[in-house]
N, C-alpha and C positions, 0 to 999 in steps of 0.2 A: 501526518496519520493518512494514509492511502487507504480507499475501499475498494472494492473491485465486486461486482453482480456480471456471474453469468446467465443467460438465457437462451431459449433456443433449442434444447436438448428434446430428445423425442426417440420413437421409434420409426424407422423407414425398412422399405425394403431394400435389397441389395440392387445397387444400378441405381439408386433414386437419391436425392438431394436432400441438402439440411443447411438451416444458416443458423449460427452461432453469434449471438451477439457477447460485448462486455462494456458495461459501462462504468468510467473512474469517479470518483468523488474524492474530496479532500485535500488534500495538498498537491499541488501543482510543480512541474519544473518546466525548463527550458528545453532541454535536452535529456531526453528517455526513448524507451522501449518497453512495448508493450507485446505480449505473445500468449500462444496459445500449448499446451501442453496435455497429456492423456496419459491413461495409468486403466488399463487392464485389468481384470482378476488375477492376480500370483505373477504379476508382470512388473517391472519396475515401471515409474513415471519416463516419460517419452519426451522428449521435445518435438514439437509439430511445426510451429511458424512464428516468427516475431516480425515487427515491422517497427520502423524508428522515427522520433520526432527529433529533428525539424526536417531529416532529409529525405523519410520515406521511404529508406530501403527494407526490404524483404527479403526473407531467408525462410526455405522449406526444407522439414526432412525430407529423404529420399522416396522413402516411402508414401508420400502423399504427394509429392511435386508432380504437377501435370494435371491432379485432379482437385486439389483444393486450392484457397486463394484468402488471403488475409487483406485486408485492407482497413481504412480508418476515416473517423470522422471529425476532424482536428475542430471544429467549432464543439464539439461534446465532447471531446476525448473519450470517444468508441473505438471499439475494432468489432470487427467481423471474420468470420470464418465461411465462407461459403463451400460446402462440401458437397462435389458432383462423382458420382460413377462410385459410390459408397459399397464397400464390400464389409461381409463378416467380420472381418478384422480390425476392424476400425472401430468395433464396439469398442468403448470404455469410458469413464469417468474423463472430461474435457473440462481443464481449467484452465484460466486467464490469471496471466501474471502481468508484474511490472517491474521497473526497474530505473533506475538513474543511469546515466551514461559513465558516471565515473564508479558503478560498480560492477562488479564480476559475476554478480549472480542476480537472478530476480530474489527481489526480496520481500514482495507484494502480492497475494494470491487471492483468488476467489473461492468460493465454497464449491465449487464445479458442478456440473452439468453433464445429466447421464445420456449418451449416445447410443443407442440399441439397433444394430443392421439387421435384419433376418435373412436366411435365403429362401 
């Protein structure tokens, strides 16, 4: 069993920055990935960024590339999402997720944290 808890959401003006955190607990594995997804009202959930263990490879959605940075804390099994140059269209509920490398899809999810960007 894996538990994921997000934090760091809030309200920010366009052009500002915010950092999200996701702490994992419970079962751990030697090869896995964690990432961020987001869902705006009336929209489908979309991929934002992911990072892997043990390689540390990262990937981003085109919509956030160059503005968002995903990072990891290996000792704490925690990931972060540094969001810079925020735009109103970044407003969404952001979800942390995890999967084993052997899994095709992310199967573990956090409760989500609201990010609101005002103009």
